[in-house]
N, C-alpha and C positions, 0 to 999 in steps of 0.2 A: 089949356093946353090949345090945339088949335089943327081944327082937318082944313086943307083945302079942298076945292073943285077939283072933281075927278079923284076921290083919292078909291083905291081898293082895301081893304080890310077886310082879308079871310080868317075862316074858323080860329078861334083860340086863340086871336089875337086881344091885349089891353096895350090900352093907350093911356098914359097917365098924366098929371097934372102940369105936368112942366116939359110934354114934351108938343113939338108944331110938326106936324106933315105940310109939306109946300104941296098945291098943285101936282095931279097926275103921279101920286107916289104909291108904288106897291108894298103890301105887307102880306109875306106870302103868309101861308096856313100855320099854325102854331110859334111864330116867331113873337120876341121878347124884349120888351121895354125895359130896364130897370130904372127908378127914379133915386135912389140912395146908394152912395158909392160904396158902404161899410154899414150894413141895415144890423139890428142889433133889435131879438123881442122885447127889450126891456125896457131900451130908449128911443125914446121918441125922438124923430128927427127930420121933420116936417120943413123944417128953417134950412135943411139942410138940403133939399131936393137941387140936383144937378140939372137943368135945363139939356134938353137934347134936340138937336134939327136936323130936319130931315129934309134937304131940298131939291126943289121941283124934278120930276121924273123918277125920283132913284128907285129901284128896286130891293126891296127886303127879303131873302130868297125862306120858305119854309125854315123851322128851327133854329134860324139865326137868331144869335143874341145882342142884345146894342146894349151895351154897359154903359151908364147918363153919364153923361156932360159933353157928349162928342158933338162933331156936325160931321153928314154923310154930303157929300159934294152936288151937285146937281146932275143928273141921270148918269151916275153912281148904279155899280151894280154888286149885288153883296150875295155872294153865292149859300145855297142852301149847308146851315150848321153851323154858318160860318160863328165867328165873335170877334167883336168890334168892341176895339178896346182906346180906341185915337181918333183922330178926325179922318176919315178921306176923301181926296178929293175928285173937285168935281170929273165924271166920266171914266172915274177909277174900274178895276174889277179884281176882287180882294176874296179869297176864299179860304177857309182854313183857320186855325187856331193859335192866335200865338204863344211862345215861350212861354213859359211860367219864369217870374223874379222871382230872381232867389230872396232869401228871408234876412240877408247879409245886411 
């Protein structure tokens, strides 16, 4: 885990080992990072942590969820309640929840 300068982490946010927050990142209230892609209670997966990188100046809105293994670009804005499952480019605005994948 690395937290840069001037980062704001609001109430109810946990930042895990494999998360890097560059300078001036904003983490809104109750937003969530994950660190294991497919967690199971009875299976130790510390060796499977996926790295998450939040680039300089990005904003993560309240109650957003960032699934591990992604990079969020410089000054990108993730709207409140959004679910991030893939990389976000610099300066992008993303909102909502991606559609479910079929089990096939």
